[in-house]
C-alpha positions as CSV (number, residue, x, y, z in Angstrom):
1,X,32.4,-35.5,40.0
2,X,29.6,-37.5,38.3
3,X,27.0,-34.9,39.4
4,X,29.3,-32.1,38.1
5,X,29.6,-33.8,34.7
6,X,25.8,-34.2,34.5
7,X,25.4,-30.5,35.4
8,X,27.7,-29.4,32.6
9,X,25.9,-31.7,30.1
10,X,22.6,-30.2,31.1
11,X,24.1,-26.6,30.9
12,X,25.6,-27.3,27.4
13,X,22.3,-28.7,26.2
14,X,20.4,-25.7,27.5
15,X,22.8,-23.2,25.9
16,X,22.5,-25.1,22.6
17,X,18.7,-24.9,22.7
18,X,18.9,-21.1,23.6
19,X,21.3,-20.4,20.7
20,X,19.2,-22.3,18.3
21,X,16.1,-20.5,19.5
22,X,17.8,-17.1,19.0
23,X,19.0,-18.0,15.5
24,X,15.6,-19.3,14.5
25,X,14.0,-16.0,15.6
26,X,16.1,-14.2,13.1
27,X,15.0,-16.4,10.3
28,X,13.0,-14.4,7.7
29,X,9.5,-15.2,6.7
30,X,8.4,-16.4,3.3
31,X,8.0,-19.8,1.7
32,X,11.1,-22.1,1.5
33,X,11.8,-24.6,-1.2
34,X,9.7,-25.1,-4.4
35,X,7.0,-22.4,-4.5
36,X,5.5,-23.4,-7.9
37,X,2.4,-24.8,-6.4
38,X,1.9,-21.8,-4.1
39,X,2.5,-19.5,-7.0
40,X,-0.4,-21.2,-8.8
41,X,-2.8,-20.0,-6.1
42,X,-2.6,-16.5,-7.4
43,X,-6.1,-15.6,-8.5
44,X,-6.1,-11.8,-9.1
45,X,-2.8,-10.4,-10.3
46,X,-2.6,-6.7,-9.5
47,X,0.8,-5.9,-11.0
48,X,4.0,-7.6,-12.2
49,X,5.8,-4.4,-13.4
50,X,6.3,-5.9,-16.8
51,X,4.7,-3.0,-18.6
52,X,7.4,-0.7,-17.2
53,X,5.2,2.1,-16.0
54,X,3.5,3.4,-12.8
55,X,0.1,1.9,-13.6
56,X,-1.2,-1.5,-12.4
57,X,-2.4,-4.2,-14.8
58,X,-5.3,-2.8,-16.7
59,X,-4.4,0.7,-15.7
60,X,-7.2,0.9,-13.1
61,X,-4.9,2.6,-10.6
62,X,-1.3,3.6,-10.1
63,X,1.8,3.4,-7.9
64,X,3.5,6.1,-5.9
65,X,6.1,6.3,-3.1
66,X,6.4,8.6,-0.1
67,X,8.4,8.8,3.2
68,X,9.0,10.8,6.3
69,X,8.4,14.6,6.0
70,X,10.8,17.1,7.4
71,X,13.7,14.7,8.0
72,X,17.0,13.9,6.2
73,X,15.6,10.8,4.7
74,X,15.9,10.3,1.0
75,X,14.3,7.6,-1.2
76,X,14.8,6.2,-4.7
77,X,12.6,6.5,-6.7
78,X,11.9,9.9,-5.2
79,X,8.6,11.1,-4.0
80,X,6.8,12.9,-6.8
81,X,9.5,11.7,-9.3
82,X,9.4,9.0,-11.9
83,X,8.2,5.7,-10.4
84,X,9.7,3.9,-13.4
85,X,13.2,4.9,-12.0
86,X,12.6,1.9,-9.6
87,X,11.7,-0.6,-12.3
88,X,14.5,-3.0,-12.9
89,X,14.8,-5.2,-16.0
90,X,15.5,-8.9,-15.5
91,X,18.7,-10.1,-17.2
92,X,21.0,-13.1,-16.9
93,X,22.9,-11.3,-14.1
94,X,20.0,-9.4,-12.6
95,X,17.5,-12.1,-11.7
96,X,13.9,-12.0,-10.6
97,X,12.0,-14.8,-8.8
98,X,13.1,-18.1,-10.2
99,X,9.5,-19.6,-10.5
100,X,8.3,-16.8,-12.8
101,X,8.8,-17.8,-16.4
102,X,9.2,-15.0,-19.0
103,X,9.6,-12.4,-16.2
104,X,10.5,-9.0,-17.5
105,X,10.8,-6.5,-14.6
106,X,10.6,-6.1,-10.9
107,X,10.4,-3.0,-8.6
108,X,13.3,-1.9,-6.5
109,X,12.9,0.6,-3.6
110,X,15.7,2.0,-1.4
111,X,16.4,4.8,1.0
112,X,18.6,6.1,3.8
113,X,18.7,8.3,6.9
114,X,15.3,7.2,8.3
115,X,14.6,8.7,11.7
116,X,10.9,8.4,12.3
117,X,8.8,5.7,10.6
118,X,10.3,4.8,7.2
119,X,9.0,4.8,3.6
120,X,6.1,3.3,1.6
121,X,5.4,2.1,-1.9
122,X,1.6,2.1,-2.6
123,X,-0.6,0.9,-5.4
124,X,-4.2,1.9,-5.9
125,X,-6.5,-0.9,-6.9
126,X,-9.0,1.4,-8.6
127,X,-9.2,5.2,-9.2
128,X,-11.6,7.6,-11.0
129,X,-11.0,8.8,-14.5
130,X,-8.6,11.5,-13.3
131,X,-6.3,9.0,-11.6
132,X,-6.3,11.2,-8.5
133,X,-9.2,9.8,-6.5
134,X,-9.0,6.3,-5.0
135,X,-12.1,4.1,-5.2
136,X,-12.9,1.1,-2.9
137,X,-13.3,-2.4,-4.3
138,X,-14.3,-5.7,-2.7
139,X,-11.6,-8.3,-2.1
140,X,-13.4,-10.3,0.5
141,X,-13.5,-13.4,-1.9
142,X,-9.8,-13.9,-1.5
143,X,-7.7,-15.3,1.4
144,X,-4.9,-12.7,1.4
145,X,-2.1,-10.9,-0.4
146,X,0.6,-12.7,-2.3
147,X,3.9,-11.4,-3.7
148,X,7.6,-12.0,-4.2
149,X,10.1,-10.0,-2.2
150,X,13.7,-9.8,-1.1
151,X,15.6,-7.2,0.9
152,X,17.4,-6.2,4.1
153,X,14.6,-4.9,6.2
154,X,11.2,-5.6,7.8
155,X,8.4,-5.0,5.4
156,X,4.9,-4.2,6.5
157,X,2.2,-5.1,4.0
158,X,-1.1,-3.3,4.5
159,X,-4.6,-3.3,3.0
160,X,-5.7,0.3,2.8
161,X,-9.4,0.9,3.7
162,X,-11.4,3.9,2.3
163,X,-12.9,4.8,5.7
164,X,-9.4,5.0,7.2
165,X,-8.2,7.4,4.5
166,X,-8.5,11.1,5.3
167,X,-11.0,13.3,3.5
168,X,-8.1,15.5,2.4
169,X,-7.0,12.5,0.3
170,X,-10.5,11.8,-0.9
171,X,-11.3,9.1,1.7
172,X,-14.0,9.1,4.3
173,X,-12.1,9.5,7.6
174,X,-12.6,12.9,9.2
175,X,-10.2,12.5,12.2
176,X,-7.2,14.4,10.7
177,X,-3.8,13.0,11.8
178,X,-5.6,10.0,13.4
179,X,-6.5,8.7,9.9
180,X,-4.3,6.3,8.0
181,X,-3.8,3.4,10.5
182,X,-4.3,0.5,8.0
183,X,-4.5,-3.2,8.8
184,X,-1.3,-5.0,8.0
185,X,1.3,-7.6,9.0
186,X,5.1,-7.5,9.1
187,X,7.5,-9.8,7.3
188,X,11.3,-10.1,7.8
189,X,12.9,-10.2,4.3
190,X,16.0,-12.0,3.3
191,X,18.6,-11.5,0.5
192,X,16.9,-14.2,-1.6
193,X,13.6,-14.0,-3.5
194,X,10.8,-15.7,-1.6
195,X,7.1,-16.0,-2.1
196,X,5.0,-14.4,0.6
197,X,1.4,-15.2,1.4
198,X,-0.2,-13.0,4.0
199,X,-3.7,-14.0,5.1
200,X,-6.1,-11.1,5.7
201,X,-7.0,-12.8,9.0
202,X,-3.5,-12.0,10.4
203,X,-3.6,-8.3,9.6
204,X,-4.2,-5.8,12.4
205,X,-3.8,-2.0,13.0
206,X,-0.7,-0.6,14.7
207,X,-1.0,0.0,18.4
208,X,-0.9,3.3,20.1
209,X,-2.4,5.6,17.5
210,X,-5.1,6.3,15.0
211,X,-8.8,5.6,14.5
212,X,-9.7,2.0,15.4
213,X,-11.8,0.1,12.9
214,X,-12.4,-3.6,12.1
215,X,-10.9,-4.7,8.8
216,X,-13.6,-4.5,6.0
217,X,-12.4,-6.2,2.9
218,X,-15.3,-4.7,0.9
219,X,-13.8,-1.2,1.4
220,X,-10.2,-1.6,0.1
221,X,-8.7,0.9,-2.3
222,X,-5.0,-0.2,-2.3
223,X,-2.0,-2.1,-1.0
224,X,1.0,-0.6,0.8
225,X,4.5,-1.9,1.2
226,X,6.3,-0.1,4.0
227,X,9.9,-0.2,5.2
228,X,9.4,-0.3,9.0
229,X,11.9,1.8,10.9
230,X,12.3,1.5,14.6
231,X,14.8,3.8,16.3
232,X,17.6,1.8,18.0
233,X,16.4,-1.4,16.4
234,X,16.4,-0.9,12.6
235,X,19.1,0.3,10.3
236,X,18.2,3.7,9.0
237,X,18.9,2.5,5.4
238,X,16.9,0.0,3.5
239,X,16.4,-1.7,0.2
240,X,13.8,-4.2,-1.0
241,X,12.5,-5.6,-4.3
242,X,8.9,-6.8,-5.0
243,X,7.2,-8.5,-7.8
244,X,4.1,-10.4,-8.9
245,X,1.6,-8.8,-6.5
246,X,-2.0,-9.8,-6.1
247,X,-4.6,-11.8,-4.2
248,X,-4.6,-15.6,-3.7
249,X,-7.2,-18.4,-3.1
250,X,-10.3,-16.9,-4.7
251,X,-12.2,-16.5,-8.0
252,X,-10.0,-15.9,-11.0
253,X,-10.0,-12.2,-12.1
254,X,-8.3,-10.9,-15.2
255,X,-7.5,-7.3,-14.4
256,X,-6.1,-6.7,-17.9
257,X,-9.6,-7.4,-19.4
258,X,-11.9,-6.4,-16.6
259,X,-12.3,-3.3,-14.3
260,X,-12.8,-3.9,-10.6
261,X,-16.3,-2.8,-9.4
262,X,-16.7,0.2,-7.0
263,X,-17.9,-1.3,-3.7
264,X,-18.0,1.7,-1.4
265,X,-18.4,5.5,-1.7
266,X,-15.4,7.8,-1.4
267,X,-15.2,11.6,-1.4
268,X,-15.5,11.3,-5.2
269,X,-18.7,9.3,-5.3
270,X,-20.5,10.0,-2.0
271,X,-22.3,13.3,-2.7
272,X,-24.8,13.6,-5.5
273,X,-23.8,16.4,-7.8
274,X,-26.1,18.5,-10.0
275,X,-25.1,17.9,-13.6
276,X,-24.7,21.7,-14.2
277,X,-22.7,22.2,-11.0
278,X,-19.0,21.5,-10.2
279,X,-18.5,20.9,-6.5
280,X,-15.0,20.8,-5.0
281,X,-14.7,19.0,-1.7
282,X,-13.0,22.0,-0.1
283,X,-15.6,24.5,-1.2
284,X,-17.7,25.9,1.7
285,X,-21.1,27.5,1.0
286,X,-21.7,30.5,3.2
287,X,-24.8,30.0,5.4
288,X,-25.6,33.7,5.1
289,X,-26.1,33.5,1.4
290,X,-29.8,33.6,0.5
291,X,-31.0,32.9,-3.0
292,X,-34.2,34.8,-3.9
293,X,-36.8,32.4,-5.3
294,X,-38.0,35.1,-7.6
295,X,-34.6,35.5,-9.2
296,X,-34.4,34.0,-12.7
297,X,-31.1,33.0,-14.1
298,X,-30.7,34.1,-17.7
299,X,-28.0,32.4,-19.8
300,X,-26.6,35.9,-20.6
301,X,-26.3,36.8,-16.9
302,X,-22.7,37.3,-15.9
303,X,-21.6,35.5,-12.7
304,X,-20.3,37.8,-10.0
305,X,-16.5,37.3,-9.7
306,X,-16.9,36.7,-5.9
307,X,-18.9,33.5,-6.6
308,X,-16.4,31.9,-9.0
309,X,-14.5,29.0,-7.5
310,X,-10.8,29.4,-8.4
311,X,-9.3,26.3,-10.1
312,X,-6.5,26.4,-7.6
313,X,-8.9,25.2,-4.9
314,X,-8.9,21.7,-6.5
315,X,-7.5,19.1,-4.2
316,X,-4.8,16.8,-5.4
317,X,-4.5,13.6,-3.5
318,X,-1.4,13.5,-1.2
319,X,1.1,11.0,-2.2
């Protein structure tokens, strides 16, 4: 009987440890308790949504959202719609992160009917004057990405690298559908606002697809926040809020007063262009075309209509 009692005590202890272990595995990431000291480690604030528009602080780049194509998934704000539809004003009843004093707005993103991979909210760190072409900047002086978030899903936060972005989106990757596998890390969100700090050293590419490259923090053009959908694991609906996004543990950078420097060529900066010539990245020069060296171009000479590049051939970055 004594041996049987000991057996049951050991069994009960083992079950308790197992249940505790399972429960702790469901615990969301993020910093617990007072996050004021951690918040102070923010060195480069990219955006806090307080201006209420789709541009980051300093208007060096903008936000956009996108999701699965060809499925029944819907997202709000909608792809190609008004990004500001997702900006929520902080009130006495609609609260933002508690440690943020004088907080004005945060961003809310939601969707339903996911069936493939999910949906993404992305911000460009720097773009050209048109706002359509992402440019790379150097963030290697910082330790990682910092932000506030809450939600009901797993959130993948990725640093987007210009040589993993397809040429059709003005990047440097020429491998078609294999482009776009950015380095990132997943965090399980909870229903309460928490501060998240994700070191660059913990980020990796997704397994099983895409061009493989080492992370290069001198070639970053943006940050992506992705609802991760896994069939049979995740709920096909999601909602998350984010705020106060930037980089921590590094030199102070005031994006409102300074423009980030271009650190790496993109399709917009790589090829030298004659000042009198407009070159579109999709324009192909026929190898059979021979220009006679004796032919002089007169300013009154009309250009043959077959040699004119139609304005419709301009490439708009996919969002």
